[in-house]
PASEBA-1860 file (N, C-alpha, C; in nm, 3 decimals):
! residues 68
1> XXXXXXXX> 0.087/-0.126/-0.004/0.009/0.000/-0.010/0.090/0.138/-0.015 ~ 0.072/0.209/-0.084/0.133/0.346/-0.089/0.057/0.463/-0.038 ~ 0.106/0.547/0.061/0.056/0.651/0.096/0.107/0.758/0.045 ~ 0.041/0.854/-0.043/0.067/0.969/-0.098/0.052/1.095/-0.012 ~ 0.138/1.186/0.021/0.151/1.282/0.106/0.115/1.386/0.052 ~ 0.013/1.465/0.060/-0.040/1.619/-0.046/0.034/1.703/0.059 ~ 0.120/1.783/-0.020/0.207/1.920/0.020/0.102/2.037/0.077 ~ 0.111/2.081/0.192/0.031/2.154/0.236/0.129/2.293/0.278
9> XXXXXXXX> 0.051/2.410/0.250/0.153/2.527/0.247/0.145/2.590/0.408 ~ 0.223/2.642/0.455/0.215/2.724/0.604/0.106/2.770/0.611 ~ 0.038/2.839/0.538/-0.070/2.924/0.515/-0.199/2.829/0.542 ~ -0.209/2.697/0.457/-0.317/2.619/0.484/-0.306/2.538/0.595 ~ -0.205/2.536/0.681/-0.187/2.467/0.796/-0.246/2.573/0.923 ~ -0.190/2.696/0.899/-0.247/2.796/1.012/-0.396/2.779/0.991 ~ -0.437/2.789/0.869/-0.583/2.793/0.874/-0.671/2.697/0.960 ~ -0.611/2.576/0.888/-0.650/2.456/0.948/-0.679/2.449/1.122
17> XXXXXXXX> -0.548/2.512/1.169/-0.532/2.503/1.315/-0.629/2.634/1.345 ~ -0.651/2.726/1.267/-0.757/2.831/1.304/-0.874/2.771/1.327 ~ -0.916/2.705/1.222/-1.035/2.610/1.213/-1.072/2.503/1.342 ~ -0.972/2.448/1.371/-1.026/2.345/1.465/-1.027/2.419/1.608 ~ -0.926/2.520/1.600/-0.961/2.604/1.724/-1.075/2.673/1.788 ~ -1.127/2.719/1.644/-1.247/2.801/1.653/-1.399/2.621/1.683 ~ -1.372/2.559/1.611/-1.474/2.448/1.661/-1.453/2.412/1.802 ~ -1.333/2.402/1.853/-1.327/2.374/1.978/-1.403/2.491/2.068
25> XXXXXXXX> -1.376/2.609/2.040/-1.425/2.722/2.116/-1.576/2.692/2.083 ~ -1.635/2.650/1.972/-1.779/2.651/1.968/-1.859/2.515/2.030 ~ -1.769/2.426/2.056/-1.806/2.298/2.127/-1.787/2.324/2.257 ~ -1.701/2.427/2.316/-1.715/2.470/2.443/-1.840/2.540/2.494 ~ -1.847/2.633/2.386/-1.975/2.713/2.390/-2.099/2.649/2.423 ~ -2.117/2.554/2.348/-2.165/2.476/2.307/-2.224/2.365/2.469 ~ -2.120/2.340/2.519/-2.129/2.283/2.631/-2.192/2.373/2.755 ~ -2.124/2.478/2.775/-2.156/2.562/2.859/-2.304/2.624/2.852
33> XXXXXXXX> -2.363/2.598/2.704/-2.500/2.620/2.735/-2.603/2.537/2.760 ~ -2.546/2.427/2.734/-2.614/2.278/2.785/-2.609/2.316/2.945 ~ -2.495/2.313/2.997/-2.483/2.344/3.151/-2.567/2.439/3.203 ~ -2.611/2.548/3.132/-2.650/2.656/3.171/-2.805/2.589/3.178 ~ -2.846/2.557/3.070/-2.982/2.516/3.056/-3.007/2.398/3.175 ~ -2.901/2.307/3.231/-2.931/2.204/3.317/-2.948/2.251/3.428 ~ -2.884/2.400/3.503/-2.876/2.436/3.630/-3.017/2.507/3.609 ~ -3.066/2.571/3.487/-3.174/2.626/3.517/-3.321/2.521/3.526
41> XXXXXXXX> -3.312/2.426/3.452/-3.373/2.292/3.510/-3.380/2.264/3.648 ~ -3.264/2.268/3.679/-3.257/2.209/3.857/-3.306/2.334/3.945 ~ -3.281/2.459/3.865/-3.372/2.554/3.983/-3.516/2.551/3.936 ~ -3.608/2.542/3.828/-3.746/2.507/3.799/-3.777/2.406/3.891 ~ -3.712/2.300/3.868/-3.752/2.187/3.956/-3.781/2.187/4.124 ~ -3.670/2.274/4.165/-3.651/2.336/4.313/-3.782/2.428/4.348 ~ -3.784/2.521/4.238/-3.912/2.588/4.327/-4.035/2.531/4.276 ~ -4.036/2.419/4.190/-4.171/2.310/4.179/-4.183/2.239/4.343
49> XXXXXXXX> -4.084/2.220/4.397/-4.045/2.125/4.495/-4.111/2.223/4.632 ~ -4.056/2.348/4.615/-4.088/2.427/4.732/-4.234/2.477/4.703 ~ -4.300/2.480/4.586/-4.443/2.519/4.560/-4.522/2.409/4.659 ~ -4.472/2.285/4.588/-4.555/2.204/4.680/-4.560/2.153/4.812 ~ -4.448/2.182/4.873/-4.423/2.205/5.008/-4.506/2.340/5.090 ~ -4.527/2.422/5.014/-4.622/2.534/5.055/-4.770/2.465/5.030 ~ -4.821/2.397/4.923/-4.911/2.407/4.899/-4.984/2.267/5.023 ~ -4.879/2.170/5.056/-4.904/2.079/5.174/-4.903/2.142/5.285
57> XXXXXXXX> -4.832/2.235/5.331/-4.865/2.334/5.459/-4.998/2.389/5.411 ~ -5.049/2.440/5.326/-5.156/2.481/5.316/-5.273/2.387/5.361 ~ -5.252/2.274/5.309/-5.367/2.168/5.317/-5.365/2.135/5.474 ~ -5.229/2.115/5.530/-5.227/2.096/5.669/-5.286/2.177/5.759 ~ -5.261/2.321/5.729/-5.347/2.421/5.807/-5.493/2.407/5.816 ~ -5.531/2.380/5.683/-5.674/2.398/5.647/-5.715/2.257/5.745 ~ -5.678/2.152/5.730/-5.717/2.072/5.799/-5.733/2.086/5.946 ~ -5.625/2.153/5.994/-5.601/2.165/6.141/-5.720/2.265/6.167
65> XXXX> -5.735/2.363/6.106/-5.854/2.477/6.108/-5.971/2.394/6.113 ~ -5.999/2.298/6.055/-6.142/2.246/6.043/-6.168/2.142/6.165 ~ -6.038/2.086/6.216/-6.042/1.982/6.351/-6.061/2.115/6.463 ~ -6.042/2.242/6.453/-6.067/2.332/6.572/-6.191/2.363/6.584
END
């Protein structure tokens, strides 16, 4: 098997390195965005849990008032 090397200029090499760096930065940006959405989702879930706790306390208060 013969592998043929294609000559590449220094300018082409620099361009490829820049493209690779841009793709890496883009990937990191996307990862940060996904992470931020996950944090927001956990915050929404925490608010829902807190709302359910408030509702449960209200039910308990109504039950206590009905017993009194």
